[in-house]
C-alpha positions as CSV (number, residue, x, y, z in Angstrom):
1,M,124.2,110.5,72.8
2,T,123.0,109.8,76.3
3,T,125.6,109.8,78.8
4,V,125.3,106.9,81.2
5,I,125.1,107.5,85.0
6,H,127.0,105.0,87.2
7,P,126.2,105.7,90.8
8,L,129.1,106.3,93.4
9,A,130.4,102.6,94.3
10,E,130.5,104.1,98.3
11,L,126.6,104.9,98.0
12,V,126.0,101.3,96.7
13,S,128.4,99.9,99.3
14,L,126.2,101.8,101.7
15,L,123.1,100.8,100.7
16,D,124.2,97.2,100.5
17,A,124.6,97.5,104.3
18,A,121.1,98.7,104.7
19,P,118.6,96.0,106.1
20,E,115.4,97.7,104.0
21,P,115.4,97.1,100.0
22,H,117.2,100.1,98.5
23,V,117.5,100.8,94.8
24,V,119.3,103.2,92.6
25,F,118.1,104.3,88.8
26,D,118.5,107.1,86.9
27,L,115.5,109.9,85.3
28,R,114.5,107.5,82.9
29,Y,113.6,104.8,85.6
30,R,116.4,102.2,84.8
31,I,117.4,100.5,87.9
32,L,121.2,101.0,88.2
33,A,122.0,99.0,91.3
34,A,120.2,97.2,94.2
35,N,120.9,96.1,97.2
36,T,120.8,92.7,98.8
37,A,117.5,93.0,100.9
38,Y,116.1,94.5,97.4
39,L,117.4,91.3,95.6
40,E,116.0,89.3,98.1
41,Q,112.3,90.8,98.2
42,V,112.0,90.3,94.2
43,M,114.2,86.3,94.6
44,A,116.4,87.9,92.0
45,S,120.0,87.3,92.2
46,S,120.3,89.2,88.6
47,G,118.3,90.4,85.8
48,V,117.1,93.8,87.4
49,L,119.9,95.9,86.5
50,G,119.0,98.1,83.3
51,R,115.3,97.4,83.9
52,C,112.7,99.6,84.7
53,C,111.2,100.1,88.4
54,Y,107.7,100.3,87.2
55,E,108.2,96.8,85.1
56,I,109.7,94.9,88.2
57,S,107.3,96.1,91.0
58,H,104.1,96.9,89.1
59,H,104.4,94.7,86.0
60,Y,103.4,97.9,84.4
61,T,104.9,98.9,80.4
62,V,104.7,102.7,81.3
63,P,105.5,104.9,84.2
64,C,103.4,105.1,87.2
65,D,101.9,108.3,86.7
66,Q,101.2,107.0,83.5
67,A,99.0,104.5,84.6
68,G,97.0,106.1,87.3
69,E,99.0,106.1,90.2
70,S,101.2,108.3,92.2
71,C,105.0,108.4,90.9
72,P,107.4,109.5,93.6
73,L,109.7,109.9,90.6
74,A,107.9,112.4,88.9
75,R,106.5,114.1,92.2
76,S,110.3,114.5,93.2
77,L,111.4,116.1,89.9
78,A,108.4,118.9,90.2
79,S,109.2,119.6,93.8
80,G,113.1,118.6,94.5
81,Q,112.9,117.2,97.2
82,R,112.3,113.8,99.0
83,E,108.9,112.2,98.1
84,R,106.9,109.3,100.2
85,V,104.1,107.5,98.7
86,L,102.2,104.0,99.2
87,H,102.5,101.7,96.3
88,L,100.9,98.1,95.7
89,H,103.9,96.0,94.6
90,Y,104.3,92.4,93.3
91,T,106.3,90.1,95.4
92,P,107.0,86.7,95.2
93,R,104.3,86.4,98.1
94,G,101.3,88.2,96.1
95,E,100.7,91.8,96.3
96,E,101.8,94.1,99.4
97,Y,101.4,97.6,100.0
98,V,105.4,99.2,100.7
99,D,105.9,102.6,101.9
100,I,108.1,104.3,99.2
101,E,110.8,107.0,100.1
102,L,112.4,108.2,97.0
103,T,115.4,111.0,97.7
104,P,116.9,112.6,94.8
105,I,120.5,112.8,94.2
106,R,122.3,115.8,92.6
107,D,125.9,116.3,90.9
108,A,128.4,118.9,91.8
109,S,125.9,121.5,89.7
110,G,122.9,120.7,91.5
111,A,121.0,118.9,88.8
112,V,119.1,115.6,89.8
113,V,121.0,112.9,88.0
114,Y,119.7,109.5,90.0
115,F,117.6,108.4,92.9
116,V,117.7,106.5,95.7
117,E,114.5,104.6,96.9
118,K,114.0,103.0,100.3
119,M,111.0,100.6,100.6
120,T,109.4,99.6,103.7
121,E,107.1,97.0,104.4
122,I,103.4,97.7,106.0
123,P,102.4,94.5,108.1
124,V,98.9,95.2,107.5
125,G,98.7,95.5,103.8
126,R,100.5,92.0,103.2
127,D,98.7,89.8,100.4
128,V,95.8,92.2,99.5
129,Q,94.6,89.1,97.5
130,G,93.4,87.0,100.3
131,G,96.1,86.3,103.2
132,A,96.6,88.4,106.7
133,G,95.8,92.2,106.9
134,L,93.5,94.6,105.8
135,V,92.5,93.5,102.5
136,G,91.3,95.8,99.7
137,R,92.7,98.4,96.8
138,A,90.1,101.0,97.3
139,P,91.5,104.8,97.4
140,P,90.1,105.2,100.9
141,L,91.7,102.3,102.1
142,Q,94.8,103.2,100.5
143,K,94.6,106.5,102.3
144,M,94.2,105.1,105.4
145,L,97.4,102.9,104.9
146,A,99.6,105.7,104.0
147,L,98.6,107.5,107.1
148,M,99.6,104.6,108.9
149,A,102.7,104.0,107.3
150,R,103.8,107.5,108.4
151,V,103.2,107.0,112.2
152,A,103.8,103.3,112.7
153,K,107.2,103.7,113.8
154,S,106.8,106.9,116.2
155,E,105.4,106.8,119.7
156,A,102.4,109.4,119.1
157,V,99.1,108.5,120.2
158,V,96.9,107.7,117.5
159,L,93.1,107.8,117.5
160,L,91.1,105.6,115.1
161,E,87.7,106.6,114.0
162,G,85.1,104.5,112.2
163,E,81.8,103.0,112.3
164,S,81.7,99.3,114.4
165,G,83.0,96.4,112.2
166,T,85.2,98.3,109.9
167,G,88.5,96.6,111.9
168,K,89.8,99.5,114.2
169,E,91.5,96.5,116.1
170,L,93.0,95.0,113.2
171,V,94.5,98.7,112.2
172,A,95.7,99.0,115.7
173,S,97.3,96.0,116.1
174,A,99.2,96.5,112.4
175,L,100.4,99.9,113.9
176,H,101.6,97.9,116.8
177,Q,103.2,95.3,114.2
178,G,104.8,97.9,112.5
179,S,106.3,99.4,115.5
180,P,109.6,99.2,117.5
181,R,107.1,97.8,120.3
182,A,106.4,94.7,117.9
183,R,107.9,92.2,120.3
184,A,106.1,93.5,123.5
185,P,102.6,92.6,124.4
186,F,99.5,93.9,122.5
187,I,96.7,94.9,124.9
188,A,93.1,95.2,123.5
189,V,90.7,96.8,126.1
190,D,86.8,96.7,125.4
191,C,86.2,99.9,127.6
192,S,82.3,99.6,126.7
193,G,82.5,96.1,128.8
194,I,83.9,97.3,132.2
195,P,81.9,98.6,134.7
196,E,82.6,102.0,135.7
197,A,83.2,100.1,139.5
198,L,85.9,98.4,138.1
199,F,87.3,100.6,135.3
200,E,90.2,101.9,137.6
201,S,91.4,98.3,139.2
202,E,91.1,96.9,135.7
203,L,93.4,99.6,134.2
204,F,95.9,100.3,136.9
205,G,95.4,97.1,139.2
206,H,94.9,97.1,142.7
207,E,96.8,96.3,146.0
208,R,95.5,93.4,148.0
209,G,92.7,95.0,150.4
210,A,92.3,98.2,148.5
211,F,88.3,97.0,148.3
212,T,86.0,94.4,149.4
213,G,87.1,91.4,147.5
214,A,90.5,92.0,146.6
215,S,92.0,89.1,148.3
216,T,95.2,89.4,146.3
217,R,97.1,92.0,144.6
218,K,96.6,92.4,140.9
219,I,98.3,94.1,138.1
220,G,96.3,96.3,135.7
221,L,96.3,96.5,132.1
222,V,98.8,99.4,131.5
223,E,101.2,97.3,133.7
224,A,100.4,94.2,131.4
225,A,101.1,96.4,128.1
226,S,104.6,97.5,129.7
227,G,106.8,98.0,126.7
228,G,104.5,97.3,124.5
229,T,100.8,99.0,123.0
230,L,97.3,99.7,125.1
231,F,94.7,99.7,123.0
232,L,91.3,101.5,124.0
233,D,88.3,100.6,122.0
234,E,85.3,102.6,122.5
235,V,87.4,105.0,124.4
236,G,83.8,107.0,124.5
237,D,82.6,105.0,126.9
238,I,84.9,105.7,129.8
239,P,83.6,107.1,132.8
240,L,83.8,110.7,133.1
241,A,85.2,110.2,136.6
242,M,87.6,108.0,135.0
243,Q,88.6,110.5,132.0
244,V,90.6,112.3,134.6
245,K,92.6,109.7,135.5
246,L,93.6,108.2,132.0
247,L,94.3,112.0,131.0
248,R,97.1,112.1,134.0
249,L,98.6,108.9,132.7
250,L,99.0,110.4,129.0
251,E,100.4,113.2,130.5
252,T,102.8,112.3,133.0
253,G,103.3,108.9,131.9
254,T,102.5,107.5,135.6
255,Y,99.8,106.1,137.3
256,R,98.8,104.5,140.9
257,R,97.4,100.8,142.0
258,V,94.5,101.2,143.7
259,G,95.0,101.2,147.4
260,S,98.9,102.2,146.9
261,T,100.4,105.8,147.1
262,E,103.5,104.3,145.1
263,I,103.7,106.2,141.9
264,R,104.2,103.9,139.0
265,R,105.7,104.8,135.5
266,A,104.1,103.3,132.2
267,D,106.0,102.4,129.4
268,I,103.3,101.8,126.9
269,R,102.2,103.4,123.6
270,V,98.3,104.4,123.6
271,I,96.1,103.5,120.5
272,S,92.3,104.4,120.7
273,A,89.6,103.8,119.0
274,T,85.6,105.3,118.8
275,H,82.8,104.9,116.6
276,C,81.2,107.9,118.8
277,P,81.6,111.6,117.4
278,L,84.0,112.4,120.3
279,K,83.7,116.2,119.1
280,A,80.3,116.6,119.4
281,M,80.3,114.7,122.7
282,V,83.0,117.1,123.9
283,A,80.6,119.9,123.1
284,A,77.9,117.9,124.7
285,G,79.9,117.7,127.8
286,S,80.2,114.1,128.0
287,F,83.6,113.8,127.2
288,R,86.6,115.7,128.7
289,A,88.3,118.0,126.0
290,D,91.6,118.1,127.3
291,L,91.6,114.2,127.0
292,Y,90.1,114.3,123.5
293,Y,93.0,116.6,122.6
294,R,95.4,114.3,124.3
295,L,94.0,111.2,122.4
296,N,93.6,113.1,119.1
297,V,97.3,113.6,118.1
298,F,97.5,111.5,115.0
299,P,93.6,110.8,113.8
300,I,93.4,108.2,111.3
301,R,89.4,107.5,109.9
302,V,88.8,103.6,109.0
303,P,86.7,103.8,105.9
304,T,83.0,101.8,106.1
305,L,82.5,99.1,103.7
306,R,80.0,101.4,101.8
307,E,83.0,103.6,100.9
308,R,85.5,100.4,99.5
309,S,82.5,98.0,97.6
310,E,85.1,97.7,95.1
311,D,87.1,95.8,97.3
312,I,84.1,93.4,98.2
313,P,85.2,90.5,95.4
314,L,88.7,90.7,97.4
315,L,87.3,90.3,100.9
316,V,84.8,87.8,99.9
317,A,87.9,85.3,98.6
318,A,89.9,86.5,101.7
319,L,86.9,85.8,104.3
320,L,86.1,82.7,103.0
321,E,89.3,80.9,103.1
322,R,89.3,82.0,107.2
323,V,85.7,80.8,107.5
324,A,85.9,77.8,105.4
325,P,89.6,76.6,104.9
326,E,89.1,73.4,104.0
327,R,86.8,74.2,101.2
328,K,87.2,75.7,97.7
329,L,84.1,78.2,98.2
330,E,83.0,80.7,95.6
331,L,80.2,83.2,95.0
332,S,77.7,82.5,92.0
333,P,77.5,86.1,90.0
334,D,73.8,86.9,91.3
335,A,74.9,86.4,95.1
336,L,77.9,88.7,94.5
337,H,76.0,91.4,93.0
338,W,73.4,91.3,95.7
339,L,76.2,91.7,97.9
340,L,77.5,94.5,96.0
341,G,74.6,96.6,96.1
342,Y,74.0,96.0,99.8
343,S,74.8,98.8,102.2
344,F,76.7,96.7,105.1
345,P,75.4,98.6,108.2
346,G,77.8,96.4,110.2
347,N,80.3,96.5,107.9
348,V,83.6,93.8,107.4
349,R,82.5,92.2,110.7
350,E,78.9,91.8,109.1
351,L,80.2,90.6,105.7
352,R,82.2,88.0,107.5
353,N,79.2,86.5,109.6
354,M,76.9,86.4,106.3
355,L,79.7,84.4,104.6
356,E,79.9,82.4,107.6
357,R,76.5,81.6,107.6
358,A,76.3,81.0,104.1
359,S,78.8,78.6,104.0
360,L,77.1,76.4,106.4
361,L,73.8,76.4,104.5
362,C,75.9,75.3,101.1
363,D,76.4,72.0,100.1
364,G,78.2,72.3,97.0
365,T,81.2,74.7,96.4
366,T,79.2,77.6,94.9
367,I,77.2,79.7,97.4
368,E,74.0,80.8,95.8
369,L,71.8,84.1,96.3
370,E,69.0,81.8,98.2
371,H,72.0,81.1,100.7
372,F,71.8,84.6,101.7
373,T,67.9,84.4,102.3
374,E,68.0,85.2,106.0
375,D,69.8,88.2,105.2
376,I,67.5,89.3,102.4
377,G,64.5,89.0,104.8
378,A,65.6,90.2,108.1
379,V,67.4,93.7,106.9
380,G,65.7,96.3,108.6
381,A,65.3,100.5,107.5
382,D,69.1,100.9,108.6
383,A,70.6,98.3,106.5
384,M,68.5,99.2,103.3
385,P,70.4,99.1,99.9
386,R,71.7,102.7,98.4
387,D,68.6,102.3,96.2
388,E,66.0,101.7,98.5
389,A,64.8,105.2,98.9
390,W,63.9,105.1,95.2
391,S,62.0,102.1,95.0
392,G,59.4,103.5,97.3
393,K,58.7,105.5,94.4
394,L,57.7,102.4,92.4
395,S,54.0,101.5,93.4
396,D,53.0,97.8,93.8
397,I,50.7,97.9,90.7
398,E,53.5,98.9,88.4
399,L,56.0,96.3,90.0
400,V,53.6,93.6,89.6
401,N,52.8,94.6,86.0
402,A,56.3,95.1,85.1
403,F,56.9,91.2,86.6
404,K,54.5,90.0,84.8
405,Q,55.6,91.4,81.3
406,H,58.7,90.6,81.9
407,R,60.7,87.7,80.3
408,G,64.1,87.3,81.4
409,S,65.6,86.9,84.6
410,R,65.1,88.7,87.8
411,R,68.5,90.1,87.9
412,A,67.5,91.9,84.5
413,L,64.1,93.0,86.0
414,A,66.2,94.6,88.7
415,E,68.3,96.5,86.5
416,K,65.7,97.7,84.3
417,L,63.7,98.9,87.5
418,G,66.6,100.5,89.0
419,L,66.3,98.8,92.0
420,S,68.9,96.0,93.5
421,E,68.1,92.4,93.4
422,R,67.2,92.3,96.9
423,T,65.1,95.1,97.0
424,L,62.9,93.5,94.1
425,Y,63.2,89.9,96.2
426,R,61.9,91.6,99.3
427,R,59.1,94.0,97.6
428,L,57.8,90.7,95.7
429,G,58.0,88.5,98.8
430,K,56.0,90.7,100.4
431,L,53.3,91.4,97.6
432,K,53.1,87.5,97.4
433,A,52.7,87.2,101.2
434,H,49.6,89.5,101.2
435,D,47.9,88.1,98.4
436,H,47.8,84.8,100.8
């Protein structure tokens, strides 16, 4: 006969006072207790006790590790320690990423008898089906979100690395929103857009008369971000002369306005971002090594869209709601298939721009492949789809013969030839123009 474990009433009372959702469950995943915050999260006043955690959170019929996910309970049993993982949970608001912290509870003999699980929402991961936040389920995105969950509440300096258009500012903003500084300012600085002569004044401010044209005192961006987060975008573009002053700010937490001798203390958290390989810049002498190590305390790589192409359908749905909220637009299968084969050198920013243009060209409710015609024709060598290099091996004569003999759709022909539809359209278009 199986012994039913009943958690201590004192433990349940303690958890009920906690602001974050907490549950207590046994080794069979059955929920034995849930605090008020958890019941409010799942919008249930009853009906959760005795049910399995994976059934409520994931709508699974088996534990997470048997459904292809990382199960904190299984990991804790293996390690004997507290475990922390990122999970995608079903909620009444939609699917949301949640930071899970699971602690094993032992009896007098030292055996694990039940677990306490704390759940913390991640602001950036809200409503992955189309609302605010970083949209997606791909493993590279989840890896990034897990790192964000670990560092968001700290004061650690974060360096975001990734290609242009991947959403580094959105990540920085989410880190700010998930931090104790969330109610204070989030100030974004585009380091590539500030002239070198004005950089110090923009960052630290200046006193009246500090230089020609300084007719009034001006506070800098560091002071404007007081109490909050200063986001330095494209930090690789900071002039060498200014790098030493930024280093001093990071090392001492102090700065001076231009034209002033007064030392001011900065109350900010610094997050920086770059698409440049800073390590290579250090080796080349164009970026200070000491500043690099100060900025690189907690690096997070923001994945490219190519690495998470499986997220494109979710991104398309979310972006169409943003660029054309009053219309119920969708993509035709051919248009979506083409997008899935495209390499997106401009990443999510490029996808948004393409969808915005296509939505303006579309009169109905379905965006067709033809609405991406300009993108198909204007794509350069740097934006070739992944099969472009191979397609050069197919001669024009072989392509023409295959086209003449084919009786199905162009999509089927592209698949038969091992090309993307975009490559097929481009090459056929060139041949047609040459014939004329």
